[in-house]
C-alpha positions as MATLAB code, in Angstrom:
seq = 'MVDWEGPLSEAYDRALTYLKSFPERRVGPRATAEELHQALGGPLPTGPTDPREVVEHLAKGVDDGLLPSGSGRFFGFVFGGATPASLAADWLTTVWDQNAGLYAASPAAAVVEDITARWLVELFGLPATTSVGFVTGAQMANFTALAAARHEVLRRAGWDAERQGLSGSPKIRVLAGAERHDTIDRALRFLGLGTDCIEPIPVDDQGRMRADALAEALGSKDSPTIVCAQAGNVNTGAFDPIAEICGIAHAHRTWVHVDGAFGLWAAVSPGLRQLVAGVDQADSWATDAHKWLNVPYDSGIVLCAHPEPHRAAMSIRAAYLIQDENGERDSLDYNPEFSRRARGIPVYAALRALGRDGVSEIVDRCHAMAQRFADRLRAGDVQVLNDVVLNQVLVRFGDDDALTRRVVTEVQNEGTCWMSGTTWQGKAAMRISVSNWTTGPGDIDRSAAAVLKVFQRLSIS';
ca = [
      78.997  127.865 -191.404;
      78.247  127.387 -187.528;
      80.103  125.787 -184.782;
      77.731  123.655 -183.916;
      80.924  120.741 -183.023;
      82.930  122.945 -180.888;
      80.730  124.068 -177.963;
      78.328  120.651 -177.710;
      81.647  119.353 -177.849;
      83.499  121.163 -174.927;
      80.290  120.694 -172.997;
      79.649  117.129 -173.137;
      83.195  115.724 -171.933;
      82.632  118.968 -169.344;
      79.298  116.525 -168.287;
      80.660  113.571 -168.438;
      83.671  114.291 -166.279;
      80.885  115.981 -163.931;
      78.530  112.731 -164.063;
      82.313  110.735 -163.394;
      82.938  112.469 -160.692;
      80.301  111.455 -158.331;
      81.137  108.404 -156.617;
      83.942  110.105 -155.388;
      83.068  113.991 -155.422;
      82.515  116.180 -151.891;
      78.638  116.313 -151.784;
      78.765  120.354 -151.562;
      79.204  123.515 -152.145;
      83.716  124.206 -152.359;
      83.233  127.554 -153.498;
      81.998  130.995 -151.524;
      79.750  133.481 -153.002;
      82.770  136.238 -153.455;
      84.713  133.207 -155.003;
      81.845  132.538 -157.512;
      81.067  136.215 -158.798;
      85.217  136.349 -158.739;
      85.483  133.091 -161.632;
      82.098  134.255 -163.447;
      81.769  138.067 -163.227;
      83.637  141.342 -164.521;
      82.207  143.763 -166.862;
      79.664  142.785 -169.787;
      81.694  141.620 -172.602;
      81.963  144.684 -175.474;
      82.865  142.454 -178.307;
      81.918  138.523 -178.736;
      83.414  135.177 -177.609;
      84.110  131.430 -178.856;
      81.512  129.777 -177.994;
      83.952  127.054 -176.907;
      85.813  129.270 -174.762;
      82.219  130.274 -173.298;
      81.457  126.662 -172.073;
      85.425  126.490 -170.816;
      84.870  129.410 -169.088;
      81.500  128.938 -167.540;
      81.903  125.230 -166.739;
      85.067  126.314 -164.633;
      83.763  129.224 -163.385;
      80.623  126.966 -161.395;
      82.410  123.663 -160.489;
      83.155  124.143 -157.340;
      79.345  126.558 -156.710;
      77.585  123.216 -157.908;
      75.797  121.072 -155.383;
      75.538  117.451 -156.849;
      72.644  116.169 -156.186;
      73.062  114.180 -158.369;
      75.468  111.627 -155.822;
      73.684  108.507 -154.769;
      75.123  110.311 -151.290;
      72.533  113.517 -151.498;
      69.743  112.994 -148.797;
      69.410  116.839 -148.637;
      65.038  117.201 -150.061;
      63.358  115.112 -152.445;
      65.326  116.031 -155.084;
      66.269  113.084 -157.352;
      69.091  112.449 -159.663;
      68.388  111.828 -163.768;
      68.791  108.626 -165.427;
      70.934  108.494 -168.705;
      67.696  107.974 -170.987;
      65.871  111.045 -169.202;
      69.246  113.194 -169.184;
      69.917  112.144 -172.869;
      66.348  113.191 -174.070;
      66.685  115.914 -171.605;
      69.495  117.280 -174.334;
      67.861  116.308 -177.293;
      64.811  118.359 -175.804;
      66.905  121.546 -176.098;
      68.432  120.783 -179.154;
      65.151  120.787 -180.931;
      64.125  123.763 -179.088;
      60.306  123.214 -180.047;
      57.186  125.100 -178.485;
      55.248  122.135 -177.183;
      52.313  124.914 -176.361;
      50.189  123.390 -179.278;
      50.173  120.934 -181.443;
      50.676  122.655 -184.586;
      53.447  124.165 -183.251;
      55.088  120.303 -182.949;
      53.232  117.448 -183.611;
      55.941  115.161 -182.444;
      56.022  117.032 -178.769;
      52.720  117.131 -178.336;
      52.124  113.367 -179.469;
      54.555  112.141 -176.736;
      53.249  114.070 -174.152;
      50.077  111.867 -174.890;
      51.141  108.844 -174.976;
      53.624  109.798 -171.600;
      50.567  111.397 -170.003;
      48.771  107.821 -170.356;
      51.623  106.035 -169.086;
      51.502  108.356 -166.323;
      47.404  107.102 -165.321;
      48.061  103.820 -165.775;
      51.192  103.706 -163.432;
      49.412  105.778 -160.682;
      46.176  103.629 -161.125;
      43.846  106.398 -162.013;
      41.005  106.656 -164.074;
      41.010  105.707 -167.687;
      39.451  109.702 -168.407;
      42.184  111.382 -166.143;
      43.822  114.162 -167.881;
      47.347  115.336 -167.832;
      49.539  118.361 -167.476;
      53.421  119.198 -167.878;
      54.442  121.809 -165.275;
      57.524  123.274 -163.849;
      56.731  121.347 -160.401;
      54.917  120.338 -157.877;
      54.131  123.674 -156.712;
      52.699  124.581 -160.121;
      50.892  121.255 -160.328;
      49.142  122.148 -156.957;
      48.130  125.489 -158.780;
      46.799  124.142 -161.925;
      44.877  121.440 -159.911;
      43.489  123.756 -157.643;
      42.331  125.995 -160.498;
      40.066  123.258 -161.336;
      38.935  122.573 -157.888;
      38.682  126.308 -157.072;
      36.792  126.540 -161.008;
      33.995  122.957 -160.387;
      33.268  124.097 -157.001;
      32.004  127.367 -157.928;
      30.108  126.687 -161.065;
      28.391  124.143 -158.368;
      28.011  127.215 -156.552;
      26.376  128.796 -160.003;
      29.451  131.522 -160.272;
      31.492  131.222 -163.100;
      35.643  132.199 -161.711;
      36.990  132.104 -165.024;
      34.117  135.004 -166.519;
      33.427  136.806 -162.983;
      36.687  136.463 -161.483;
      36.136  136.574 -157.382;
      35.169  139.768 -156.350;
      31.273  138.767 -154.679;
      31.669  134.848 -155.604;
      30.124  132.570 -152.251;
      33.359  132.492 -150.633;
      35.983  128.376 -150.955;
      36.387  126.702 -147.824;
      39.969  124.862 -147.743;
      40.109  121.764 -145.432;
      43.810  120.829 -145.356;
      45.785  118.987 -142.916;
      48.331  121.269 -139.754;
      51.403  119.469 -141.363;
      50.940  120.261 -145.356;
      53.069  121.273 -147.947;
      53.943  125.057 -147.749;
      53.243  125.024 -151.886;
      49.333  124.610 -150.871;
      49.486  127.446 -149.080;
      51.293  129.341 -152.227;
      49.111  128.217 -154.266;
      45.966  129.680 -153.130;
      47.644  132.714 -152.743;
      48.487  132.582 -156.223;
      44.908  131.653 -157.138;
      43.801  134.742 -155.348;
      41.726  133.033 -152.599;
      44.689  133.898 -149.962;
      45.412  131.805 -147.042;
      42.924  132.933 -145.099;
      40.537  130.374 -146.261;
      42.289  127.311 -145.047;
      41.286  125.827 -142.366;
      43.965  123.788 -141.462;
      42.946  120.191 -140.038;
      44.620  118.294 -136.905;
      47.129  115.670 -137.450;
      48.779  112.560 -135.680;
      51.888  112.294 -134.252;
      53.483  111.338 -137.334;
      51.223  114.332 -139.390;
      48.608  112.104 -141.024;
      45.291  114.229 -140.932;
      42.773  113.147 -139.107;
      39.526  111.698 -140.702;
      37.871  112.096 -137.663;
      38.841  115.855 -137.597;
      37.713  115.898 -140.880;
      34.619  115.000 -140.867;
      34.124  117.559 -137.559;
      35.085  120.294 -139.858;
      32.974  120.161 -142.797;
      30.055  119.512 -140.535;
      26.538  120.624 -142.058;
      28.493  123.549 -143.793;
      27.141  123.887 -147.214;
      29.833  125.925 -148.831;
      31.775  125.466 -151.481;
      34.749  122.984 -149.853;
      38.117  121.589 -151.536;
      39.991  118.973 -148.912;
      43.491  119.456 -149.816;
      45.005  115.668 -149.054;
      48.770  114.764 -148.724;
      50.976  111.754 -149.713;
      54.036  111.399 -148.118;
      54.721  114.410 -145.484;
      57.595  116.545 -146.653;
      59.689  115.707 -143.085;
      58.198  112.045 -142.223;
      56.720  110.466 -145.361;
      53.125  109.521 -143.714;
      50.372  109.802 -145.690;
      46.963  110.754 -144.694;
      43.818  108.439 -144.694;
      42.802  109.318 -148.151;
      40.568  106.774 -148.990;
      38.692  107.927 -145.812;
      39.353  111.439 -147.270;
      37.351  110.630 -150.482;
      34.417  109.391 -148.686;
      34.048  111.714 -145.994;
      34.602  114.456 -148.461;
      32.542  113.742 -151.448;
      29.680  112.722 -148.679;
      29.801  116.623 -148.635;
      30.183  116.988 -152.015;
      34.021  118.649 -151.734;
      36.592  118.422 -153.971;
      39.841  116.375 -152.626;
      43.271  117.158 -153.884;
      45.791  115.110 -153.238;
      49.523  116.144 -152.427;
      51.629  113.537 -153.889;
      55.202  115.310 -154.813;
      57.067  112.168 -154.205;
      54.871  110.379 -152.436;
      52.492  109.338 -155.276;
      55.289  107.467 -156.684;
      54.506  104.471 -154.246;
      51.488  103.477 -156.049;
      54.111  102.015 -158.663;
      55.118   99.674 -155.672;
      53.555   96.500 -155.211;
      54.425   96.339 -151.287;
      54.133   99.745 -150.926;
      50.900  100.505 -152.516;
      49.097  100.317 -149.503;
      50.010  103.748 -148.213;
      48.443  105.240 -151.219;
      45.138  103.132 -151.242;
      41.637  105.288 -152.315;
      43.808  107.566 -153.904;
      41.927  106.495 -157.571;
      39.281  108.341 -155.801;
      40.166  111.697 -155.127;
      39.363  114.005 -157.868;
      42.831  115.695 -158.942;
      46.581  115.113 -157.857;
      50.092  116.992 -158.350;
      53.709  114.936 -158.260;
      57.045  115.573 -159.904;
      58.570  112.956 -162.152;
      62.083  115.700 -161.581;
      61.648  113.552 -157.749;
      61.192  109.862 -157.735;
      61.378  109.095 -161.502;
      64.455  110.971 -161.313;
      64.103  112.602 -164.510;
      66.026  116.683 -165.172;
      64.837  119.769 -163.721;
      62.155  121.046 -164.704;
      59.565  118.518 -164.395;
      56.286  118.113 -162.564;
      52.829  116.384 -163.466;
      49.405  117.336 -162.524;
      46.284  115.160 -162.907;
      42.141  115.840 -162.878;
      39.941  113.299 -162.873;
      37.898  115.750 -164.437;
      39.340  117.314 -167.841;
      36.162  119.802 -168.165;
      37.375  121.433 -165.373;
      40.503  121.299 -165.518;
      40.202  122.707 -169.340;
      38.073  125.807 -167.985;
      40.790  126.743 -165.984;
      42.947  126.559 -168.825;
      42.579  127.096 -172.147;
      42.917  129.760 -174.152;
      41.190  130.596 -177.314;
      42.978  133.385 -179.629;
      42.087  133.780 -183.860;
      45.985  133.686 -184.639;
      46.885  130.035 -182.501;
      46.280  127.336 -184.660;
      44.319  125.324 -182.320;
      43.815  121.018 -183.022;
      40.191  120.383 -184.013;
      40.478  116.865 -184.353;
      41.210  115.612 -181.263;
      45.134  115.788 -181.095;
      46.660  117.479 -177.218;
      47.047  121.156 -177.083;
      49.102  121.525 -174.148;
      48.362  124.852 -173.391;
      44.648  123.534 -171.948;
      46.020  121.460 -169.527;
      48.897  123.927 -168.194;
      49.171  127.318 -167.082;
      51.617  128.265 -170.169;
      51.523  129.273 -172.684;
      55.096  128.340 -174.501;
      57.340  126.336 -172.612;
      59.282  123.835 -173.461;
      58.334  119.743 -174.597;
      58.763  118.820 -170.447;
      57.447  115.819 -171.343;
      59.839  114.183 -173.448;
      62.686  112.915 -170.858;
      59.741  111.713 -169.037;
      58.763  109.325 -171.713;
      62.186  108.317 -172.088;
      62.478  107.607 -168.479;
      59.512  105.865 -168.408;
      60.662  103.291 -171.729;
      63.804  102.667 -170.506;
      63.012  101.911 -166.685;
      59.373  100.273 -168.002;
      56.966  100.124 -165.223;
      59.215   97.477 -162.896;
      62.381   99.478 -163.304;
      60.694  102.387 -162.015;
      58.421  100.009 -159.143;
      62.553   98.533 -158.355;
      63.963  102.195 -157.322;
      61.100  102.741 -155.152;
      61.521   99.645 -153.123;
      65.427  100.372 -153.023;
      65.273  103.619 -151.704;
      61.850  102.756 -149.500;
      64.887   99.395 -148.481;
      67.852  102.381 -148.170;
      65.704  105.447 -145.914;
      65.266  101.990 -143.229;
      68.856  100.800 -143.818;
      70.059  104.874 -143.186;
      67.307  104.537 -139.896;
      68.924  101.503 -138.675;
      72.496  102.182 -138.783;
      71.484  105.947 -137.070;
      69.653  104.185 -133.979;
      72.532  101.844 -133.339;
      74.698  104.896 -133.088;
      72.443  105.692 -130.036;
      70.069  108.625 -132.782;
      66.972  109.344 -131.882;
      64.839  108.403 -134.991;
      61.327  110.272 -134.654;
      59.172  109.268 -137.698;
      57.890  105.193 -138.831;
      60.244  104.947 -141.580;
      57.031  104.051 -144.045;
      58.682  105.472 -147.134;
      62.036  107.539 -148.090;
      61.705  109.654 -145.371;
      63.978  109.539 -142.008;
      63.839  111.930 -139.325;
      66.493  112.027 -136.648;
      67.865  114.506 -133.828;
      70.777  114.079 -131.905;
      71.210  113.934 -127.579;
      67.362  115.078 -128.058;
      69.106  118.900 -128.394;
      68.019  121.639 -130.565;
      71.243  123.227 -130.011;
      73.309  119.800 -131.153;
      71.413  118.587 -133.901;
      71.839  122.300 -135.766;
      75.596  121.756 -135.115;
      75.259  118.296 -136.701;
      73.485  119.065 -139.269;
      75.646  121.761 -140.237;
      78.651  120.433 -139.629;
      78.076  116.641 -141.581;
      77.056  119.798 -144.594;
      80.573  120.991 -144.250;
      82.865  117.620 -143.406;
      81.319  116.232 -147.350;
      80.841  112.951 -147.466;
      77.049  113.628 -147.880;
      74.743  116.293 -147.444;
      71.463  116.234 -145.930;
      69.042  119.614 -144.719;
      68.042  120.553 -141.223;
      64.405  121.366 -140.027;
      61.398  121.985 -137.123;
      59.559  119.084 -136.212;
      57.042  119.546 -133.399;
      58.890  122.253 -132.228;
      61.758  120.633 -132.220;
      65.122  120.756 -134.509;
      65.934  117.302 -136.288;
      67.837  116.440 -139.458;
      65.934  115.175 -142.372;
      66.960  112.432 -144.790;
      65.429  112.199 -148.123;
      66.774  109.099 -149.801;
      65.416  109.595 -153.861;
      68.089  109.238 -155.992;
      68.017  105.939 -158.922;
      71.511  104.808 -157.841;
      71.605  105.306 -154.075;
      73.209  101.653 -152.591;
      74.188  100.025 -148.996;
      77.585  101.408 -149.764;
      76.639  104.959 -149.732;
      73.948  104.348 -147.106;
      76.624  102.804 -144.471;
      79.594  105.227 -145.615;
      76.968  108.290 -145.012;
      75.711  107.030 -141.271;
      79.479  106.120 -140.120;
      79.711  110.278 -141.031;
      76.881  111.699 -140.038;
      78.186  109.481 -136.332;
      81.436  110.503 -136.489;
      80.166  113.508 -136.249;
      77.631  113.092 -133.737;
      80.662  111.285 -131.537;
      82.884  114.115 -131.626;
      80.735  116.742 -130.884;
      78.910  114.911 -128.421;
      82.654  115.062 -126.325;
      83.666  118.229 -127.146;
];
């Protein structure tokens, strides 16, 4: 008889211990790479090991090397955490072990993802006919959306990219802000378009694409064109003027894609919705559930206002596949993966547990906490470089690159909180991202005090 209870009970106990440690746990790894190799390595075992012992050994071995990104005092990158419902549903998703590529392989997974897709479209205020794919993250969401865009702009030019490939095809122009996220460039590499197709559009001092510069760049050229707008700059949180961009771009019959990895979630907040005004006019969108919805990794979402090019770019047919003919969802029509886990199930659980108001509350609270963080640091003579419009705070210490980088490193080493460094318009900066569902005033005040203490110590040393 298989012993499921032993290893699963051990994993459950270890998981609870880890989750309950967040309020006081050091926010940062405690072990070096060498120590982790010593704890986990050694020769490949020749014989079997009791599964419970394996779980115990693994949990002990990795513990000091974990970066507790689920902590309310983790502000490095826009990671989010995991809500109880989404985490529990993620465990069940693993237990059920469904291949969610086809309806025939898992009717339950297909229906859950179909319902979840409709909820997301409603939540973001997008056209009701929008198609949705559940992918690994914003990288693959951007890839999938731009694959649909590539198909459509070439189709309009009389070229079938899926059948004919790209050799000899009309050249595609991609107009994107100079402060776009690197996943746009990487997606274009994957798609065979190459980064030379990008024509950077000038931005303002917050990183927002200038609509007048876009209009000038579009000019009178009549070649297949994709415009990439951004909802939430990775450093400042700033939003491109999406409504204006859509109006200008569509007048030139171009496809507008919105990279909204975390910023698209502003659409769920009545107080912040104006940041994404006009977003429903775009042709495709990319976002993450493992950011502001606080669903466990990995969980990205691609949305497309035009299901036909979405399916044309992604779908596949084979004699051995049982593909539904009754209108039920075959998710491989909307994703680059063939086989994949049913990652829409944790998203479903998060949305059902939180509801529209709960999601809005997380976004609003994180925005308020980001502003609180900025206020606390500004009061300690720290230079705040951005307008805190959403959840990003960009700061600089003593207008000094070397000092700023030292503060970032020392704060990470001190362990009260964790945030990353960056370079903004040629200058070193600390980048603070507030996106965890548990972060509250106490976390902010404690973290800001730790940052200021390091800054003051380094300033007089």
